[in-house]
C-alpha positions as CSV (number, residue, x, y, z in Angstrom):
1,M,42.9,-14.4,228.1
2,A,45.4,-12.8,230.4
3,M,46.5,-9.4,229.4
4,I,50.3,-9.2,229.1
5,R,51.4,-6.2,231.1
6,Q,54.7,-4.5,230.6
7,P,56.5,-5.0,233.9
8,E,58.1,-1.8,235.0
9,N,60.9,-3.6,236.7
10,F,61.5,-6.0,233.8
11,P,65.3,-5.6,234.1
12,E,65.2,-6.7,237.8
13,T,62.8,-9.5,237.0
14,V,65.2,-10.9,234.3
15,K,68.2,-10.7,236.7
16,E,66.2,-12.3,239.5
17,V,65.0,-15.2,237.3
18,R,68.6,-15.8,236.1
19,R,69.8,-15.7,239.7
20,Q,67.2,-18.2,240.8
21,L,68.2,-20.6,238.0
22,A,71.9,-19.8,238.2
23,L,72.0,-19.0,234.4
24,S,74.3,-16.7,232.6
25,Q,72.8,-14.1,230.2
26,E,74.0,-16.3,227.4
27,E,72.3,-19.4,228.8
28,L,69.0,-17.5,229.3
29,A,69.2,-16.1,225.8
30,H,69.7,-19.5,224.3
31,A,66.7,-20.9,226.3
32,L,64.5,-18.0,225.1
33,G,65.8,-18.1,221.5
34,V,67.1,-14.5,221.6
35,S,70.6,-13.2,221.5
36,F,72.9,-12.6,224.4
37,A,72.9,-8.9,223.6
38,T,69.1,-8.8,223.8
39,V,69.1,-10.3,227.4
40,N,71.9,-7.9,228.2
41,R,69.9,-4.9,227.0
42,W,66.8,-6.0,228.9
43,E,68.8,-6.2,232.1
44,N,70.4,-2.8,231.5
45,G,67.0,-1.3,230.7
46,K,68.2,-0.3,227.2
47,T,65.3,-2.1,225.5
48,I,62.0,-3.6,226.5
49,P,61.0,-7.0,225.2
50,S,58.5,-7.4,222.4
51,K,55.2,-9.0,223.3
52,L,56.4,-12.2,221.7
53,A,59.7,-12.2,223.7
54,Q,57.7,-11.3,226.9
55,R,55.4,-14.3,226.3
56,Q,58.4,-16.5,225.7
57,F,59.9,-15.3,229.0
58,E,56.7,-15.9,230.9
59,Q,56.4,-19.4,229.4
60,F,60.0,-20.1,230.3
61,C,59.3,-19.1,233.9
62,K,56.2,-21.3,234.0
63,Q,58.2,-24.3,232.8
64,K,60.8,-23.6,235.5
65,K,58.1,-23.0,238.0
66,I,59.2,-19.4,238.7
67,D,56.8,-16.6,239.2
68,P,58.2,-13.8,236.9
69,A,56.4,-11.2,239.0
70,S,58.4,-12.0,242.1
71,G,61.2,-14.1,240.7
72,E,60.3,-16.7,243.4
73,S,59.5,-20.4,242.8
74,S,55.8,-20.7,242.1
75,D,55.8,-23.8,244.4
76,K,56.8,-21.4,247.3
77,S,54.1,-18.9,246.3
78,R,51.4,-21.6,246.3
79,Q,52.7,-22.7,249.7
80,D,52.5,-19.1,251.1
81,Q,48.9,-18.7,249.8
82,A,47.9,-22.0,251.5
83,E,48.9,-20.7,254.9
């Protein structure tokens, strides 16, 4: 089982994933089942996500084929590795 690590740059990761998907904080919050204020606090570094919220975020990224570590599409990541 993969160990969930607390990303140091979680605020940047959330912003980058939102940018990639062209989602507002409110839209991302709705998709993750959290409040708009929660996403806002994550992005501002005021709070860090719970393990459950982090798992939900990672699952959401997988569904959208985005690598939460880089914020890039995982299709592109796979392509880069193949070269």
